C-alpha positions in Angstrom: 0.0 0.0 0.0 1.5 3.3 -1.1 -0.3 6.0 0.8 0.3 9.7 0.5 2.0 9.6 3.9 4.3 6.8 2.8 5.2 8.8 -0.4 6.0 11.8 1.8 8.2 9.7 4.1 10.1 8.4 1.1 10.9 11.9 0.0 12.1 12.9 3.5 14.3 9.8 3.8 15.8 10.4 0.4 16.7 14.0 1.3 18.0 12.9 4.7 20.2 10.1 3.3 21.9 12.5 0.9 23.0 14.6 3.8 23.7 11.9 6.4 27.1 11.1 7.7 29.0 7.8 7.1 27.7 6.3 10.3 24.1 6.8 9.5 24.5 5.6 5.9 26.2 2.4 7.2 23.4 1.8 9.7 20.7 2.3 7.0 22.6 0.0 4.6 22.9 -2.7 7.3 19.1 -2.4 7.9 18.5 -2.9 4.2 20.7 -5.9 4.0 19.1 -7.5 7.1 15.7 -7.0 5.5 16.8 -8.8 2.4 18.5 -11.8 4.0 16.8 -15.1 4.5 16.1 -16.2 8.0 18.2 -19.3 8.6 15.3 -20.6 10.8 13.1 -20.8 7.7 15.6 -23.0 5.9 15.6 -25.6 8.7 13.5 -28.7 8.1 10.2 -28.5 10.0 11.1 -31.5 12.1 14.3 -29.8 13.3 12.2 -26.6 14.1 9.8 -28.7 16.1 12.6 -30.4 18.0 14.2 -27.0 18.9 10.8 -25.6 20.0 10.3 -28.7 22.2 13.8 -28.3 23.7 13.1 -24.6 24.5 9.8 -25.5 26.1 11.5 -28.1 28.3 14.1 -25.6 29.4 11.3 -23.1 30.1 9.7 -25.7 32.3 12.9 -26.2 34.4 14.1 -29.3 32.7 17.7 -29.4 31.6 21.1 -29.0 33.2 22.3 -25.5 34.2 25.4 -24.3 32.3 27.6 -24.1 35.4 26.9 -27.8 36.3 27.8 -28.8 32.7 31.0 -26.8 32.9 32.0 -28.4 36.2 31.4 -31.9 34.9 33.0 -31.4 31.4 35.6 -28.7 32.0 38.4 -31.1 31.3 37.1 -31.3 27.7 37.8 -27.6 27.2 41.4 -27.5 28.3 44.4 -27.8 26.1 
């Protein structure tokens, strides 16, 4: 939908970007790239998405092992 308000905003943004400093131009560019990128989640198979959602629900319900306990038990794996 391209309303009159949207058209006016486009004009304002175009004027602004022509005068913006490098930092602002880089931020706007990053926003544009992020908008165009796929979401990796959508590329996962539905079964994997469901398994991840299930695991998150289990953690939300207090199931699972806290990070510090895992690190205590398996810290020797992370030393050189």
